[in-house]
Every structure is written in C-alpha cells, then in structure tokens.
N, C-alpha and C positions, 0 to 999 in steps of 0.2 A: 090215757095215762093219768096218774094221780101221784101227788107227792105229799109227804108229811115231814115237817121240820120238828125235831125233838130237842128239847132243852130242859135243864133242871128247873128253870123258873119260867113258866109259860107267860105270865103277865108281863114280866120283864121283856120277853121276846116280842110280845105284841107291841110294846113301846118302841123297841128297836126297829122292827120291820115297818111300822107305821111311819117312823121318821125317815127311813131310807126309801121305801117304795110307795108310801101312802096307803098301805093296806089297812082295811078295817075288817072286823071279825064278827062272826055270828056267836051266839051263846055257846055253841059247841066248838068254838075256836076254829071254824072253817074260815078261809079267806074269802070275803065277800066279792063275788064277781070274777074270781080268778079263772083263767082259761088257758091250759087245763086246770082242773080243780086241785086245790091244795089246802093244807091246814097245819095247825100247830098241835103238839102233844108233849107230854112230859117224858123224861128219860135221859139217857146219856146223849151228849151233843152229837148230832148227825142228821142226815136227810135220807129218808127212805123214798125211793122212786119205784112206783108200781107200773109195770107194763101191761097193757090191756090184752086179754085173750078172750076168745069166745067161750072156751070151756076149760076151766082150771084143772079139772080131773084129767081130761085128755092131755093137756099140756104137761102135767106131772108125769103121766105115763110116757109121753114122748121124751121127756128129759131123761128118764131112767133108761129108755131104749137107746138113747144116744150115749149112754155111759155116765150120766150125771146122777145126782140124787134129787129127791123132791119130798117135801113134807106132805102129809095128807091135807087137802084143801080145808080151810076153816071158813065158816060162814059168819059174816057180820051184817050190819044193817046195809052197808054199801055193796055187799056181794061176797063172792068167794075169793080167797087168796091162798097162795102157796109159795114157799121159799125153795128156790132151785140152787143146787150146787153144780158147778161146771166140771168138777173133777180136777181143777187146776188152781184151787184156792179162791175162785170167784163165786159170788152169790148174786142171785137175781130174784126179784120179787115180782110175782105175776098176779093179776087181778082180773076176775070175771065180774063185771059190774052188774049190780042189781038194776032192775028197770028204773029208768029216770036218772041214773047216776053217770052214764057215759057221756062224753063230750067229743063227738066224732070229728068236729072241725074247730079246734081251739083257735081263738082269735090271736093269741100271743101278742098282746099289747103291752104298754108300759107296766113293768113290774111282774109280768107273766113269765113262766118258764117257756122259753122259745127255742131252746137248743139243749142237747145233753151229749155227754161223751161216755161211752162204755169203755171201761178200763179192763183189759184182759191180759193174762200172763203170757200167752204164746199163740201160735197159729192154730193149734188144736182147740184152744178155748174160743178163738175167733170163729172157727167153723161151728162149734157147738152152739154159740149164741145165734149165729146166722141161721142155722138149720132149725133151731128151736122156735125162733120168732119169725121165720120166713123173711129175713131181712134182705133187702136189695142193696148190695154194696157197690160203690164205685170208687175208683182210686182217689185218695186224698192228697193234699198238698205236701204231707210229710210221708217219708218212705215207710213208716210204721203205722200210718193212719189210713182210714177209709171213711167215706161218706155213707150214711144211712139215709136213703132218699125216699123210702116208702112208708115212713111213720109220720104221725102228726103229734107233736112237732118233729121236724127232721132232727137228725143227730149225727154222731160220728163214733168211730171205734178206734181205739189206740192200743196197739200191741206193745206192752212194756212190762207191766206188773198188774196183778189182780188188785182191784180197789173198787169201792162203791161207785156207782154212776155219778158223774159230775154234772149237776144241773146248772144251767146258765139262765139268768133272769135278765130280761130286756130293759134297757134304760134308753131314754132319748139323748141324754148328755152324760157321757161316761165320766167326765171330769167332775161335774156337779154331783153325780152319784157317789163317787169316791170321797168327795168332801163330806157328804152326808154320813157315809159310813164312819169316817173318822170322828165326826162331831158326835155321833151316837155311841161312841166307845168301842167300835169295832176296829178291825185291821184292814186297811185298804191296800191291795196289792198294786203293783206297777201296771200301768196301762200298756197293753201289747197289741201290735197290729195283727190282723188276720186277713183272709181273703175278702171278707165282706164288711169289715169295719175294725172294731177294737174290742178287746176283752181284758178282764183283770180277775185274778184269783184273790178272794177276800175271806174274812172270818167275821162272824158277829161277835157281840160282847160276851158270849158264853162259850165260844170256841167252835161253833158250827162253820165248816168250810162251805163256801159256795162261790160261784162265779157270776159276773155281770158282763153284759155285752151291749154294744150299740152298733147299729148298721151305718155304713158310710153313706153319706148323702151326696149324690152326684150333682 
C-alpha cells in the first residue's frame, strides 16, 4: 500500500504534518520512515490510497471482466498504476510496485497509516472490490460494515455511499493529537469509541480529510 496527500501548498502541508505527527520529508517530499510508504504532492486537497497488486495490467483486465472500468496502466519510477471504476460511482487506485518499493510488512507505528475504510455504494460494489482484490471479509460491528483481515495494514469496508478510502493514522494519545491538530490550524473532530480504541475524523489546514486513531491500552 502507498498513499499520497495532495494539497495546494506542499511546504505548508509539511509544516502541518510535522507539527501533528512529527513527520520529516525527503527532497522528493516522501515521508521519511513511513510504513506503509507515503508522501506529499501538489493538487486539489485529498488523499490517494494505492492498493498493491502483483500485476497492474492483469488487475485492470480483471476489473473490466467484473463489469468495472480501468485505465491503461501507467509507469512511473515507483512502478505501474491504474485507476479502477467499480460501476457504482466508486474509484480505486492500484499499484504494482517497482523493485525495492514494496513494504510487505508495514510496522504501522506512531504517525503511520494503520487502518483504512473502503466506502462503497451498495452490495454489488462491495462484491466488486472483494473479488478484484481477493479480500477476506468478516462481519463488522456495524450492520453495514465488514472487516478486511488479509491486507497489511488491515482495513474495513462500509456500504453506504461511494467515496475515496478513509485512511486512519495511528497516534499514541488521541487527545494530545487532537490538540496538536487544532494548534496547527486544522479541524479536530470529536473523539469516538470503537472496538479497539478511539478514532476521530479531522481535516488539515488546507481542507484534506483524514482520520486518526489510538488503540486501547488494557
């Protein structure tokens, strides 16, 4: 998995995320030491989450066979990528890593992406995503939700409406992290309980939506 945070002002974003998560950056605006790997880039506010596949061209063909759409894979320094449409308003980004770019066992420590939620419009879209990515789903705590247990990091799927994946970044102290978000000019959401701890939906100071979470300590 790989993620890219897009903002109109990249240097401003570096200051925000350094204040919130302690991130530092390479000259190419990659987040140093992030696991899974991530980075910053210019553009409209948002976060692109790329799901790893072994063969981008084969995955694109599979998406079309399942009734979706797929762009022709594009090659970059980090590998091949393609954009998938599920036929129900949802989009998914797939990535075939170049040698040396994959992180097969992300450590998901402080400030790392440690959980994600796929937002899909209906049960047909749910089946599309599960078949395309060979996802292993188990019942979730919400009647419209499911756990995704065979990816790294693990994730969830929620059937309600099509939307970009919601990345969750891990923090050790969610209240302290919410205070840092506010102090840095962002919008800190309300802390909410979940099965494993707490989470909150937030926005940075340029309008990028993201979530943070902390695990309950027994």
